[in-house]
N, C-alpha and C positions, 0 to 999 in steps of 0.2 A: 438361482439364476441359471438360465440355459447357457450351455456352451455354444459359441458361435461356430458354424460350420466353416470349413476352409473357403467355400464359395461366398459366404456372408462376409468374412474377413477380407477376401479379395475385392468384393464389390465395394465395401466401405473404404478400402484403401484407394481404389480407383476414383471414387467420388471425392475423397479428400485431395487426391492428387489433381483432379480436374478443377476443383475449387481453388487450389493454390495457383495453378497455371492461369486460370481466368483472372485471378487477382493480379498476377504479374502482368498480364497483357492489358489489363485496365489501367494500372497505376504507374508502371515503370515508364511508359512513353511520355509521361508528364515531366520527366527529369532527364538530365544529361546522362548519357550512358555510363560515365565514370561514377555517377552517384547510385547506380542500380544496386550494388551490393549493400550499401548503407540503407537505402530505402527498404530493401528486402528484409532487413533485420526486424522491421516493424510489421512484416507481413504475417500471414497465417501460418500455423504449423505446417510443415512439409514444404515450405517455400524453397528451402535450400535444395530439395530434391528435384525441383523443376526449373531452377534458375538457369541452368545451361540450355535447356530446351527453350525457355522464354527468350534467352539471348539470341539463339539461332533464328527464332521466328521474327523477333523485333529488328534484327539486323539483316534479314534477307531482303535484298534489293527488290525482288519481285513483289514483296508484300509491304514495302515502305509506304505506299499511298494509303494503306489501311490505318496507319498509326501516326498520321500527321496531326498537328494541333487543331486543324479544321474538322477532323473526324469527331464524331460523338461516341462516347463510351457508355454502355449500360443504359440504353434508352428504353424506358417503359412504354408499352404500347397496349392500348385498350380500344377495341372497335367492335361494332356490330356489323356482321358481314351478310350481305344479301345472298352470297353464295352458300351460306349456311342457314338460310331461312331466318335471318335476323339474329342468329345466336351471337352472343358476345364472346370474344376471345381476349385474352390478356397474355402478355409475355414480356420478355426482356431481350432486346436486341443487343448483342455484344458490341458491335460497332456499326454505326450508321454514317454513310457518306452521302452528302447531299450536294449536288452541283446544279447549275442552271439547266442541264439536260438530263440528269439521271439521279435516281435515289437507289443506293445499294445497301442492302442489309447483310451483315456478316454475322454468322453464329458459329462460335467455336465448338467443336465436338472433340473433346480431349479424352473421353473415356470409352470411345468406341473404335472398333477396327475400321479402317478405311476400305471400302469395297474396291475390288479390282476394276469393276466396270460401273459407270454411272447408273446403269439400269438396275444394279443390285443395291442401290441406296435404300435403307429401310423406309417403309411407307410412312411411319410416324414422323421421320425427319422431313420427308417430302410434304406431308400435310402441314407441319409446323411452318416451313418456309413458304408454302403456298398461302397459308393464312396471313403471314407477314406481308407477302406480296399484295394480296387483295386489300389488306388494311392500308398499306402505304400508297 
């Protein structure tokens, strides 16, 4: 068996951390805040490492509208897009907010550095969100 490089171990660790954080942001809002530590005990490996971060996100007043009972979590999306010559896309939207006037798709990116400027957002992320926008 090959030894994993430091880069491979770091990438695996970041993916596991991101998965644990996504799990926390999906499941914890379904419960009272006082129950979060108990609920997290049934979570994936590494959940204890991200519980504080999840708590900060879930209790941030500026983000509270994202985690209401009316918002939808982990919404599968499949669509054929005219913008892509009828090619089919599929994905998983982390949170979906639907109102009479708006549809908002939210996708968490926990394993990537946040660019200083919006213009520096990686093109792959822009394509992903553009595809979601076109589909919705």
